[in-house]
Residue, then its C-alpha position, 0 to 999 in steps of 0.5 A: s123771693p126767687e121771683t123778685m130777684a130774677g125779675s131784677d137781674t138786668a139792673p146794675f148792682l147798687s148798694q142799699a142804704d141802711d134802714p134802722d128797722d131792717r124793713p122795706v118801705p111798704g108799697t115800694p116798687g120793686l121790693g118783694g115780700s108782704m110789706g112790699n108791692p111787687k106789682s106797683k110800677e109807679p110811685e105814689v103821685l102827688d096831688r096839686e096841694g102836695l106839689q104846691r107844698i113841696t115846690g112853693l109854687s101854685p099850679s097856675h104859676s108852675a103852668l106859667i113857667v112851662a109856658v115861658l119855657c115853651y115860648i123860648n124853646l119855640l124861639n130857639y128853633m125858629d131862629r135855627f130854621t130861619v136860615a134854612g128858609v132863606l138858604p137859596d138866597i144865602e147861597q146866591f149872596f155868598d156864591i157858595g155851593d151845597s157843601s158850604s151851605g151845609l156847613i152853616q148848620t154843621v158849625f152851629i150844631s158843633s158849637y152847641m154840642v161842645l158847649a152843652p156839657v159845660f151848661g149841663y155841669l153848671g145846671d146841675r149845681y147852680n141857679r138854672k134861671y140865671l144861666m138861661c138868662g145870660g145865654i139867651a141874651f148873648w144868643s140874641l145879640v150874636t144873631l142880630g150881628s149875623s144879619f150885617i155881614p158883607r158878602e165877602r165875609f162868609w167865614l164871619l157868618l159861620l163864626t156867628r152861627g157858631l156863637v149862637g150855640v152858646g144860647e141854645a146850649s144854655y137853654s136846651t140842657i136846663a129847661p127840661t129839668l125845671i119841668a121835671d122838678l115841677f111835675v111828676a108822672d102823667q102831669r110831667s108827660r103832658m107838660l113835656s109834650v107842650f114843651y116839645f110842641a115848640i120844636p116842630v112849631g118853631s121850626g115851621l115858623g122859622y121857614i115861614a118867617g124867613s121866607k115871608v119877611k124876606d118877601v116883605a122886606g125884599d132882603w133876606h138879611w131882615a129874616l135874621r132880625v126877627t128873633p133877636g127882638l123876641g129874645v129880649v122879651a124872653v129874657l124879661l119873662l125868664f127873669l120875672v116869671v120863672r122861679e127855681p124849684p128844689r131839685g128832685a123834691v117832687e119825687r122824694h115827696s118832701d123838700s128834705p133831705p136833698l140829694s147831694p150832687t156827685s162828682w162830674w166823673a161819677d155822673l158820667r160813669a153812672l150814665a154810661r152804665n145806664p143802658s136805657f139812657v145810652l140806647s135811647s140817646l142813640g135812637f134820638t141820634a138817628v132822629a137828629f140825623v134825619t131831622g137835621s138833614l130834612a130841615l136844611w135840605a127839604p126846601a131846596f130839594l122841593l124847589r129843584s123838584r119843581v124846576v125839573l117838573g117845569e112848575t117854577p123857573p130856576c134860581l139864577p144868580g142875581d134873582s130872588c129864589s122862589s120861597s113857596d116851598s119853604l112856606i109849604f114845608g114850614l106849614i107841614t112841619c108845624l102841623t106834623g109836629v103838633l100831630g106827631v108829638g100829641l099822638g106819640v104822648e097819647i098812645s104811650r100814655r094809654l099803652r103804659r097802663t098795660n105795657p111798662r115798655a110802651d115809651p121806647l116801643v112807641c118811639a121805635a114804631g115811629l122811626l121804623g114807620s117813618a123810614p119807608f114814607l121818607f124814601l117814597s117822598l124822595a122817589c116820587a119827587r120827579g113824578s108828582i110833587v103832590a105825592t111827595y108832600i103827602f109822603i113827607f107829611i106822613g113821614e114827619t108825623l111818625l118821626s115827631m112821635n118820639w120828641a116828648i117821649v125821649a125826654d120823659i125816658l131820660l127824666y125817669v131813668v136818671i136821678p135829679t142831680r144828674r139830669s142836666t148832665a144827662e141832657a147835655f150828653q144826650i145833646v152831644l151824642s145826638h148832634l155829634l153823630g146826628d145833625a152836626g154832620s148830616p147837613y154837611l154830609i148830605g151836601l158833600i155827597s150831592d156835590r160829589l154826585r153832581r161832578s160825575w154827571p153833566p151840568s144840568f138842573l136835572s143833575e142837581f135834583r138827582a144828586l140831592q135826591f140820592s144823597l137824602m135817601l141816606c136818611a131812611f136807612v139811618g131812621a131804621l137804625g134808630g128804630a132798632a136802638f129804641l127796641g133795645t131800650a125796651i129791654f132795659i127800661e123797667g129795671d133802670r126806671r125802678q132803680a132811679q125811683l129807689h135811689v131818689q126815695g133814699l132806699l138805694s145808694e150807688a156803690g163806688p167805681t171799684d166796689d161791686r158789693i151789695v149793702v145788706p142791712q143787719r140790725g142797723r148795720s151795713t154788711r157788705v156781701p160780694v156780688s158773686s156770693v149772692l144766689i140769683 
């Protein structure tokens, strides 16, 4: 019907697979006519018995796999932010400035970013369980080695932090796709929210573990020796508990025929033509920019604020720096992460019943809402540290609303055989333009501003304050990207569903025609001749 054709004019043209009966499948979303159900927005959801039949795993075993993946995700972020928790001590030990301190995180993220596409390619084609085991074992060894570096070898610390990216890349690109192959629909959203709770909780525990282990041991090096031991446990759990589910089977509602992987270049072309994937990745890039900057610099900024307010002594060479702000910021990160992720998923789930664009709209609201509160937290820091903490709490809660939702968007607009590659390139984009450079950029701006002012503790505070205000502006840009995602999300989701169910197949890179079934044969009709 004309209405049906008009409703899908935003989706890229695909080729429809031959149907021996020349009829659409009853109830297929997006297909008009008496046999179709144009109002259906979701495919039929499998019950627990159906999922168990297809995956070969009981519901309790699937939930246990998610628990193991969540534990490892928590460890990854805990290790990443342990360094931020003891950053003032690292600056004193190696005698480095703000720009060099920012380089520690930038080197790690850059390595992680470069290796993510490699593991994305491997994760779409080989056993994901063993890829993760190898990567996490290597990450644990390198992290342990980084705690024994002497003070005159700062470059070696940078090298080891770069190598840590191997383990993170092997895990972050693959783990969400395992969850996608175990659950569907609302079950998947809930499991992803559990999985992504580990990001803020792990980040907060990193600050807390870093600061408290340093206090107990009297040496910041011991803070880097906690996660390697826990990493050995993670490898054992992966090996013993996790099983590899068939890719995409829960969405096909059968364990055969499997979807065949396409070439890497075909995957990249398809992802580049998927506006929902591209725009949501740009929005997530803004999130990465803001969180990367705050993760490294917020404790140091809060310490400088207390020094200016006269509430704590300055951090002088040879002295142990105050760790109270790392502890408080870590607790805030844990609480706001749990609250924000849970709030975002629940709001999105409720709005989805009446608005199919709910996911990107909730993400946009979170980012646009967080920007003014983050700005206020910086502006109030010289007057009241309590007001600063309150505004940080609200801003980080709103910022955390999108973590699980962005992952869910990727999983339902990208077909199963491309998901690891999509995860990898979302990581590349978000880190390349986000937190790979943002800590270094903030530190560089701070150093440049300090040089133009007389040396003082107030100058150090003001320089970091002004440089961090860039985060509020970037957050607003990210909100605009998610608003753009809302325009395309319905068409891209429907297209991925039909592809998984075998009702659509993609045209080649030079083929712009639609396959129209006629009496069991495919007749190719140029797009330009189809009346829309």
